[in-house]
C-alpha angles and dihedrals in degrees: 000000000000114000123219089251094056091044092053091048092052093050090048092051093053091049093053091047093051095045127227113339119225094006131105136179123255091257090055090053094049124080111218124206125208105211132173115237112278096003093134098043114107125223120193100217094191087059092047090053090047092048091057092049093047100040120115093207143333094288092051088048091053090053094047094047093049091051089053097046114086100199133091098251124090117241112227122200133218118191119187125173115210131188121321093011096300109155132197120195118190125196111201144159105245092210095169094039089234096137090232131104117248119193093239090052097057119118100173144333128221116201122194119193129180120249136182090263094047117279145320136209138200131193121215126188123224135201110358090357091054087110092079135076127156127222115253108281118208126232119196133179111270096030118135104258143131126273093255088072103023091058090069089073093058121097089226092057112140124198112263128224121177141150129181108255122225088240090064095055095083094048092050090049092053093045092051092049090054091049093051093048088053091049105039094155091063096058132055122207106277131200122228089264090060095254115144120228113196121282118101125022114267119237096199116081130242130352089271125053114305121250093222098255105251093000127071136010126269116219123194109294136212116283128210121249120223118219125194116223 
């Protein structure tokens, strides 16, 4: 016959072996998300295309792009003119402050090529933003545009080569901070990962890269992977 003492000991032993019942650690209660850097940061591609068209030079383009971008990182710019006034502009995150473009750092490229009517340019996304590419947009003499583009129609045009230096990153960050402070309704409070948390109305599209409203084509984007603790 099992005594009450033996029965109590048996129940206690089973409880210790199974561990605490009905309790879990904080990590078990919390869902964790594995996300690629910048996957939730929006880019308004229409504004990127317009910024290139309106810029008065590479430094003006840097300023315009960083006012458009809603994340924490600073967008650096590389501009290289090739033969026959073909120009390639690369937007990138200079993570190692090297002043050079690494493939993994690219955000987008804009390629301008001469045509019989003048020129045309196309924007292509890279990395997470690889789901975007614009149609070819025409440029003709006499159009309203910044000097960065209009100068190509001048006989004195000289090939351009420029890359954002690491020494400019701090100044660009301060300038953008001032712009955001002066336009609080345009920006919601963002985390360090680039996620937006309420506040102002976003101007940038969906939680993935924006397809550029009427312009451009959106390809399947990167999805987040949910991991259990």
